[in-house]
Biotite code that builds the C-alpha atoms (Angstrom):
import biotite.structure as struc

atoms = struc.array([
    struc.Atom([0.000, 0.000, 0.000], chain_id="A", res_id=1, res_name="MET", atom_name="CA", element="C"),
    struc.Atom([1.433, 3.369, -0.947], chain_id="A", res_id=2, res_name="THR", atom_name="CA", element="C"),
    struc.Atom([1.932, 6.058, 1.724], chain_id="A", res_id=3, res_name="PRO", atom_name="CA", element="C"),
    struc.Atom([-0.475, 8.421, -0.038], chain_id="A", res_id=4, res_name="ASP", atom_name="CA", element="C"),
    struc.Atom([-3.283, 5.861, -0.021], chain_id="A", res_id=5, res_name="ILE", atom_name="CA", element="C"),
    struc.Atom([-2.700, 5.139, 3.660], chain_id="A", res_id=6, res_name="ARG", atom_name="CA", element="C"),
    struc.Atom([-2.831, 8.850, 4.474], chain_id="A", res_id=7, res_name="LYS", atom_name="CA", element="C"),
    struc.Atom([-6.005, 9.250, 2.414], chain_id="A", res_id=8, res_name="GLU", atom_name="CA", element="C"),
    struc.Atom([-7.701, 6.366, 4.231], chain_id="A", res_id=9, res_name="ARG", atom_name="CA", element="C"),
    struc.Atom([-6.810, 7.901, 7.584], chain_id="A", res_id=10, res_name="LEU", atom_name="CA", element="C"),
    struc.Atom([-8.154, 11.274, 6.458], chain_id="A", res_id=11, res_name="ALA", atom_name="CA", element="C"),
    struc.Atom([-11.378, 9.662, 5.234], chain_id="A", res_id=12, res_name="ARG", atom_name="CA", element="C"),
    struc.Atom([-11.881, 7.852, 8.551], chain_id="A", res_id=13, res_name="GLN", atom_name="CA", element="C"),
    struc.Atom([-11.261, 11.043, 10.529], chain_id="A", res_id=14, res_name="ILE", atom_name="CA", element="C"),
    struc.Atom([-13.672, 12.945, 8.301], chain_id="A", res_id=15, res_name="ALA", atom_name="CA", element="C"),
    struc.Atom([-16.379, 10.362, 9.019], chain_id="A", res_id=16, res_name="SER", atom_name="CA", element="C"),
    struc.Atom([-15.838, 10.613, 12.790], chain_id="A", res_id=17, res_name="MET", atom_name="CA", element="C"),
    struc.Atom([-15.738, 14.411, 13.192], chain_id="A", res_id=18, res_name="VAL", atom_name="CA", element="C"),
    struc.Atom([-19.480, 14.905, 12.475], chain_id="A", res_id=19, res_name="PRO", atom_name="CA", element="C"),
    struc.Atom([-20.167, 12.522, 15.393], chain_id="A", res_id=20, res_name="GLN", atom_name="CA", element="C"),
    struc.Atom([-18.827, 15.176, 17.767], chain_id="A", res_id=21, res_name="GLY", atom_name="CA", element="C"),
    struc.Atom([-15.227, 13.968, 17.918], chain_id="A", res_id=22, res_name="LYS", atom_name="CA", element="C"),
    struc.Atom([-12.245, 16.271, 17.503], chain_id="A", res_id=23, res_name="ARG", atom_name="CA", element="C"),
    struc.Atom([-8.649, 15.558, 16.540], chain_id="A", res_id=24, res_name="VAL", atom_name="CA", element="C"),
    struc.Atom([-6.288, 15.867, 19.501], chain_id="A", res_id=25, res_name="GLU", atom_name="CA", element="C"),
    struc.Atom([-3.139, 14.817, 17.648], chain_id="A", res_id=26, res_name="SER", atom_name="CA", element="C"),
    struc.Atom([-2.270, 13.317, 14.285], chain_id="A", res_id=27, res_name="GLN", atom_name="CA", element="C"),
    struc.Atom([0.718, 11.817, 12.500], chain_id="A", res_id=28, res_name="SER", atom_name="CA", element="C"),
    struc.Atom([0.946, 10.353, 9.000], chain_id="A", res_id=29, res_name="ASP", atom_name="CA", element="C"),
    struc.Atom([-0.750, 7.042, 9.833], chain_id="A", res_id=30, res_name="TYR", atom_name="CA", element="C"),
    struc.Atom([-2.295, 7.566, 13.267], chain_id="A", res_id=31, res_name="GLN", atom_name="CA", element="C"),
    struc.Atom([-4.602, 10.041, 15.010], chain_id="A", res_id=32, res_name="ALA", atom_name="CA", element="C"),
    struc.Atom([-6.074, 10.491, 18.470], chain_id="A", res_id=33, res_name="VAL", atom_name="CA", element="C"),
    struc.Atom([-9.681, 11.679, 18.548], chain_id="A", res_id=34, res_name="LEU", atom_name="CA", element="C"),
    struc.Atom([-11.478, 12.984, 21.643], chain_id="A", res_id=35, res_name="VAL", atom_name="CA", element="C"),
    struc.Atom([-15.170, 13.202, 22.393], chain_id="A", res_id=36, res_name="GLN", atom_name="CA", element="C"),
    struc.Atom([-16.737, 15.008, 25.334], chain_id="A", res_id=37, res_name="GLY", atom_name="CA", element="C"),
    struc.Atom([-15.515, 17.669, 27.690], chain_id="A", res_id=38, res_name="LYS", atom_name="CA", element="C"),
    struc.Atom([-13.280, 17.374, 30.738], chain_id="A", res_id=39, res_name="PRO", atom_name="CA", element="C"),
    struc.Atom([-14.934, 17.395, 34.144], chain_id="A", res_id=40, res_name="VAL", atom_name="CA", element="C"),
    struc.Atom([-14.564, 20.755, 35.904], chain_id="A", res_id=41, res_name="ASN", atom_name="CA", element="C"),
    struc.Atom([-13.373, 19.514, 39.292], chain_id="A", res_id=42, res_name="HIS", atom_name="CA", element="C"),
    struc.Atom([-13.110, 22.977, 40.860], chain_id="A", res_id=43, res_name="VAL", atom_name="CA", element="C"),
    struc.Atom([-16.741, 23.747, 40.071], chain_id="A", res_id=44, res_name="LEU", atom_name="CA", element="C"),
    struc.Atom([-17.931, 20.397, 41.434], chain_id="A", res_id=45, res_name="HIS", atom_name="CA", element="C"),
    struc.Atom([-15.854, 20.853, 44.577], chain_id="A", res_id=46, res_name="LEU", atom_name="CA", element="C"),
    struc.Atom([-17.477, 24.233, 45.217], chain_id="A", res_id=47, res_name="LEU", atom_name="CA", element="C"),
    struc.Atom([-20.971, 22.845, 44.590], chain_id="A", res_id=48, res_name="ILE", atom_name="CA", element="C"),
    struc.Atom([-20.202, 19.921, 46.917], chain_id="A", res_id=49, res_name="SER", atom_name="CA", element="C"),
    struc.Atom([-19.130, 22.328, 49.650], chain_id="A", res_id=50, res_name="LEU", atom_name="CA", element="C"),
    struc.Atom([-22.261, 24.463, 49.255], chain_id="A", res_id=51, res_name="PHE", atom_name="CA", element="C"),
    struc.Atom([-24.550, 21.402, 49.333], chain_id="A", res_id=52, res_name="THR", atom_name="CA", element="C"),
    struc.Atom([-22.711, 19.916, 52.316], chain_id="A", res_id=53, res_name="LEU", atom_name="CA", element="C"),
    struc.Atom([-21.468, 16.944, 50.309], chain_id="A", res_id=54, res_name="GLY", atom_name="CA", element="C"),
    struc.Atom([-24.731, 15.970, 48.609], chain_id="A", res_id=55, res_name="ALA", atom_name="CA", element="C"),
    struc.Atom([-23.294, 16.836, 45.179], chain_id="A", res_id=56, res_name="TRP", atom_name="CA", element="C"),
    struc.Atom([-20.417, 14.357, 45.594], chain_id="A", res_id=57, res_name="VAL", atom_name="CA", element="C"),
    struc.Atom([-22.590, 11.553, 44.173], chain_id="A", res_id=58, res_name="ILE", atom_name="CA", element="C"),
    struc.Atom([-23.244, 13.520, 40.977], chain_id="A", res_id=59, res_name="VAL", atom_name="CA", element="C"),
    struc.Atom([-19.567, 14.428, 40.770], chain_id="A", res_id=60, res_name="TRP", atom_name="CA", element="C"),
    struc.Atom([-18.515, 10.773, 41.023], chain_id="A", res_id=61, res_name="LEU", atom_name="CA", element="C"),
    struc.Atom([-20.970, 9.765, 38.313], chain_id="A", res_id=62, res_name="VAL", atom_name="CA", element="C"),
    struc.Atom([-19.529, 12.434, 36.024], chain_id="A", res_id=63, res_name="LEU", atom_name="CA", element="C"),
    struc.Atom([-15.958, 11.341, 36.754], chain_id="A", res_id=64, res_name="VAL", atom_name="CA", element="C"),
    struc.Atom([-16.612, 7.710, 35.883], chain_id="A", res_id=65, res_name="PHE", atom_name="CA", element="C"),
    struc.Atom([-19.271, 8.014, 33.162], chain_id="A", res_id=66, res_name="ALA", atom_name="CA", element="C"),
    struc.Atom([-18.650, 11.453, 31.665], chain_id="A", res_id=67, res_name="GLY", atom_name="CA", element="C"),
    struc.Atom([-15.568, 13.361, 30.736], chain_id="A", res_id=68, res_name="GLY", atom_name="CA", element="C"),
    struc.Atom([-13.428, 12.852, 27.681], chain_id="A", res_id=69, res_name="GLU", atom_name="CA", element="C"),
    struc.Atom([-13.263, 9.595, 25.735], chain_id="A", res_id=70, res_name="LYS", atom_name="CA", element="C"),
    struc.Atom([-10.282, 8.982, 23.460], chain_id="A", res_id=71, res_name="ARG", atom_name="CA", element="C"),
    struc.Atom([-9.912, 6.767, 20.407], chain_id="A", res_id=72, res_name="GLU", atom_name="CA", element="C"),
    struc.Atom([-6.812, 5.959, 18.370], chain_id="A", res_id=73, res_name="ILE", atom_name="CA", element="C"),
    struc.Atom([-7.365, 5.648, 14.637], chain_id="A", res_id=74, res_name="VAL", atom_name="CA", element="C"),
    struc.Atom([-4.535, 4.005, 12.734], chain_id="A", res_id=75, res_name="SER", atom_name="CA", element="C"),
    struc.Atom([-3.805, 2.634, 9.270], chain_id="A", res_id=76, res_name="VAL", atom_name="CA", element="C"),
    struc.Atom([-1.456, -0.334, 8.969], chain_id="A", res_id=77, res_name="ASP", atom_name="CA", element="C"),
    struc.Atom([0.922, -1.084, 6.097], chain_id="A", res_id=78, res_name="GLU", atom_name="CA", element="C"),
    struc.Atom([-1.836, -3.006, 4.273], chain_id="A", res_id=79, res_name="PHE", atom_name="CA", element="C"),
    struc.Atom([-4.258, -0.063, 4.404], chain_id="A", res_id=80, res_name="GLY", atom_name="CA", element="C"),
    struc.Atom([-6.509, -1.516, 7.108], chain_id="A", res_id=81, res_name="ASN", atom_name="CA", element="C"),
    struc.Atom([-8.061, 1.133, 9.346], chain_id="A", res_id=82, res_name="VAL", atom_name="CA", element="C"),
    struc.Atom([-8.475, 0.302, 13.034], chain_id="A", res_id=83, res_name="THR", atom_name="CA", element="C"),
    struc.Atom([-10.181, 2.298, 15.777], chain_id="A", res_id=84, res_name="VAL", atom_name="CA", element="C"),
    struc.Atom([-9.297, 1.480, 19.382], chain_id="A", res_id=85, res_name="ALA", atom_name="CA", element="C"),
    struc.Atom([-10.581, 3.082, 22.565], chain_id="A", res_id=86, res_name="ARG", atom_name="CA", element="C"),
    struc.Atom([-7.954, 4.228, 24.999], chain_id="A", res_id=87, res_name="VAL", atom_name="CA", element="C"),
])
């Protein structure tokens, strides 16, 4: 597989994932890291937890484990096969 075809396949895969709400965090010739979601604002949740006397801690923990940013690595091997793996 030629390098240009591999790069084109990576670009096509990235282009199909961006409309799903994912953004490119980093990219090389044959590999890219895509991120979806937003980081949890720990300072804000700490302040809310203090004001609610700890009741907000449950919500905060749910956001830490279920929310936040999700990363995927998209890569193209030497045969032109595209793989997507969650990190």
